[in-house]
N, C-alpha and C positions, 0 to 999 in steps of 0.2 A: 024376724029371723028367717022365716020362710020366704019372704020377699027378697031378702038379701041373697039367699042361696039360689033362688030361681034366676035372679038377675045375673048372678055370676055365671050361671050355666049358659045364658044367652050371649055372653061376651066371648067372641072368638079369641083364641090364644095365638100370639105371633110366633112364627117358627124362626129359629136362629139362622142367619145368613152363613153360607159356606165360606170358609176362609181361603182366600186365594194367595198363593206363594209366588210373587213377582220378583224377578232378579233386580237388584238395585241398579239404576241407570247412572252413569258418570255424568258430571256436569257438562253442559254444552260447550263451554270454553275449553275443556280438556280435550274434547274430540277435535276441535279446530286446531289446537296446537299440535296434537299428535299427527293429524293429517298434513299440516304444513311442514312439520319436521320430516315426515316420511317423503314428501314430495321434494324437499330440499336434498335429502340423501339420494333420491333418484336423479337429481340434476348435478350431482357431484362429478359425474363423468364428463360433463361439459366444462367444468373447471379444469380438469386435466387437459381437455382439448384446447382450451383457451391458452393455458400455459405453454403447451407444446407448439401451437401455431404462432404464438407471440415470439417464442424463441427463434423459430424459423424465419419469421418476418424480420427480426433484428439482424439475423445472420445475413439474409439476402440484401438488406439495406446496406450493410457494410460491404458486401461484395459489389453492389452497384456503385459504391465509392462516390456518393454525392457529397460535395464539399461546398462550403460557402465561398471559398476562393475561386471556384469555377465561374462565379458571376463577375469577377473583377478582371480576369485574364482574358482580354479580348483576342489576343494572339492565338489562343487555343480554343476559340469558340466552336470550331467545327468538331473538336473532340468532346466538348461539353454537350453539344446537341446530340452526339452519338450515344451518350450515356442515357438520354431520356427514353430512347427506344431500344436499348440493349436488352439482352435476354435476362440479365440480372434485374433490371428495372421492371420488366414485365412480371417476372416471378415475384418481385417484392409487392407489386400492386395486388396480385392474385392472393398471396398469403395474407396480406393486410386485410383484404376483403373477407377472407375465410375466418380470420380472427374476429372481425366485427360481427360476422354472421353467427358464429358460435356464441359470442358474448350476448348478442341480442336474444337469441333463442333461450339461452340460459336464464335471462332476466325475466322472461314471461312467467306470470303467476307466482312470483316470489315476493317476499316482503322486502322492503327497502334495505334493511340491514343485511339480509341474505344476499342481495344482488351486489352489495359493496364488498363482499368477500373477495371478489375478483381483483379489486384495486391493490391490496398489498401483495398479491401474488404476481401481478404484472409489473409492479414496481420492483419487486425482488429480481425478476428476470432482467429488468432494465439496469439495475445496479450491477448485476453480475456481468452483463455484456459491456457496461461502461468501464469496468475494470480491464477488460480485454481491448476494447476500442474506446479509449477516453475521449477521442476527438468527436464522438457521436453521442455523448451523454445527454445533450439537450434534445436531439431528435428521439432518442430512446425514451426519455421521460415523457415527451409529448405524446408519443404513440401509446405508451403504457396507460396514461390517463385516458386517452381517447377510447381505447379498447374496453376498459372497465366502465367508462361512462355509458357505452352502448347498453350494457346490462342494467345499469341503474335507471336509465330512461325507459327501458323496456318493462321494468317492474311497475310503471305507472299505467300500463296498457290495461284497459278493461276487457279486451278480447284479444285472442291470439289470431291475428290476421296480418295481411301484408301492409295494410294502411298504418297500423300502429308500429310495425317493424320499420317501415320507411321513415316514420316520424322520429323514432329512436335513433336511427342511423344518421339522419340529418342533424339532429341536435349534437350527437357525438362528434361528427365531422366538423361541425361549427366550432366546437371546442378545440379541435385540432388546428383549425385555421387561426384562431385567436392565439393559441400558444405558440404557433409558428411565428406569428407577427411579433409577439412580445419577446421571445427568445432571440430572434434575429435582430431586432432593434437594439436590444441590450448588448449583444455581442459586437455589433458594428459600432455602436456608440462608445463602447469602452476602448476601442482601438480605431477611432475615426480617422486620425491623421495617417496612420500606416495603411489602413484600408483604402483611403482615397488616393494615396500615392500609388498604390498598386493598380487601382482602377485607372488613374490618369496616365500611368506609364503604359498600360496596355492600349489605351486610346491613342497615345502619342506614337507608339511604335506601329500601330495599325495605320495611322495617318502617313507615316514615313514610307510605307509601301506604295502609296500613291505617287511618290516622287519618281518611281522607276521609269515611267514613260516620258519624263521631261528630257529635253535634248541637252541641256547644259548641266554639267556637274556642279558649277558654282551655285546654281539655284538650290541644289540639294544641300550644299554646305551652309547656305544661309538659313535653312530650316533645321539642319542638324545642330548647328551652333547658334544659340540665341545671342542677341546683343548683350554685351557685358562691359563693365568699366575695367579695362585692362590695367589702368593706372592704379586703381584701388586694389586690384588683385596682386599687382607687383609689390606695392607698399605693404599689403597685409602679410606677404610671405617673407619680408625682409626684417631682420632684427638689427638694431644699431650695432651691437657688439659683434654679431656675426658678419655684418657688412664691413666693419672696420678690419676684421681679420681677413676677409676675402680680398679687400682692396690692397692690404699690406702684402699678402701672398702673391697676388698678381703683379704688383709693382716690383717686388723683389725678383720674381721669376722671369718676367718678360716686360721690362719697364717700357721699352720703346713702343711695343704693340699696344700695351695697356693705356699709354698716354694719348694715343691717337684720337679717341673720342673727345678728349679734353682740349683739343687744339682750339685756340681762340680764347681760352680762359686767361685772366690776368696773370696767373702764376705759371702759365704753361712754359714760357721761355726759360724761367729759372729751373723748372723741373726737368726740362729736356736737356739742359746743359749740366745737370748734376750727375753725380756718380754714386752717391750714398744710397743706403737702404731707406725703406719707408720710415723706420723707427728713428733715423737720424734727421728726418725733416722736422722743421718747426711744427709745433702743435697746431698753429693756425693753418698751415698748409695741409696737414693731415685732416683736420676737420673740414677744410674746404673741398678736399678730394672726396671725402665720404658724402658730403652734401651734394656735390656735383654728380656723384654716382646715382643718388636718388633722383635728381632732376633729369639726368640722362635717361634713366629707366622710364620715368614718366613721359618724357618727350618721345621715346621710342615705343610707347604703348600701342600706337596705331599699327606700326609695323609688326609688333609682337602679336597683336590680335589677328592681323591678316596672315601671318605665318602659320598660326594655329589653324585657321580656316583652310589654307592651302594644303597643310599636312593632312588634315582630316579628309579633304576632298580627294587627295591622292590615295589615301587608305581605303576610302569608301568606293571609289570608282576604279575598276581594273583598267589596265593600259589599253586593252582592246575594246573598251566600251566608251560610249559618249554619254551614257546616262548613269545616274547614281543608283547603287543598290542600297537597300535599307540597312541601317546600322542601329545598334542598340544605343540608347541614351545613357550617359553617365549620370551619377547621382547629382553632380553639379548642374549639368544641362537640364535634368528633370526639374530641379528646384527652380531654375531660372524660367523655364517654360511654364511651370505651375504658377509662379508669381505673376507672370504676364497674363496668363489665362484667367486668373482670379480677378483681374481688373474688368472683365466683361460681365455684365449682369447675369447672363444665362449660366455661365460656369460658377459664378459666386452663389447663385440660387441652388444649384446642384450640390455644391459643397456644404452649404448651410443645412440642407435637408437630406444629406447623403444617407444617413441611417434610415430615415423614413422611406426614401426611394428604394433602397435595397430590401427593406422589410416588405414593402408592397409588391416588389417583384417576386419575392419568395412566396407571398400569399397567392399570387396568380399561379405560380407553378404548383403549389400544394392544392389549390382549388381544382386545377386541371386533373391532377392525380385522383383527387377525391371523387370527381365525377365518375370515373371508370370504376373506382373501388366501390362506390355505392351501388352501381348497377350490378356488379358481381355479387356483392353482399346481399342485396335484395333477392336476387335469383336463388341464391343458396338458402336463404332464410325461408323463402316460399316453399322450396323443396322439403326442408325440415318440417314445416307446418303440415304439408300434405302427407308426408310419411308418418308424422306423429311419432318420431323416434324418441 
């Protein structure tokens, strides 16, 4: 008992620890989500800028009046080239570059789904402008996707610097080139025949202008009027019943003059001595006259064709000139020239791959515009990075 009490006195007693009151900490994931959402709200001002600049880009594109038909009409090529460096075209490139720059800077440090918020907004602007300018709905759609794609690719950047900005811009503009090719190819392919006729007509009329310096008007006529079978043309325009009515009316109205071309026919002497009407003639003679009229028209087809050439030469060449002035081709002449030209391998190859050729030409033009747009967009993005707006 004494041992136990003494031992207990030698054992030191533990003092109680002070209770600390620490505020509960939120989970780490909740801090990240809160920060990301706050940063997204901070970037909303750039969404407004993207929508505003996209609308201005579409408006200026419509003012520049770029049309696919400009590539087919070679007679207005000088006016088409003037469009490329017009004030409207320059402002379009600048506004397109500013839209890309705002979209790229918006996408930095955002999550993928947050960067894609720009896509429905730009598409909405494209649909609204397509309602006002329906002829430009495909370019509007391509530009809307390109502008929003810049934000999406920028969201992959690990750092906010000019290198990642340039990479995002290059990828977005590559999409623009691909969409331009696909849209152009589909538009031309759906109307290939009409588009090629327009292209061929422009080429033919431009070639006719080279005839102006030639000394002989007849050489111009041989180019303006292609070779054709006048006999087939005459027969195609004649109907049996209509021809019989025509022969009867001419025979009854001026019998002697009308019978002159038939001189030498077996029945000519009996017709010349007769006094009755066409209806009073035997049916065999009526049929013989109608058939002879067909034969006479065919035999005179050479003179008929030469008369057309002479008439067009007189119309094309003024009286005080010895050289021919360029004339527009008729639809018939164009088709005749086209059929002859398609016999050559080079023209046939262009016709077969016409949609591809025009699409590649559009790609070249778009890539040229993209070069300047990327330079401006990179410079503006660099300025935004430096200012840390």
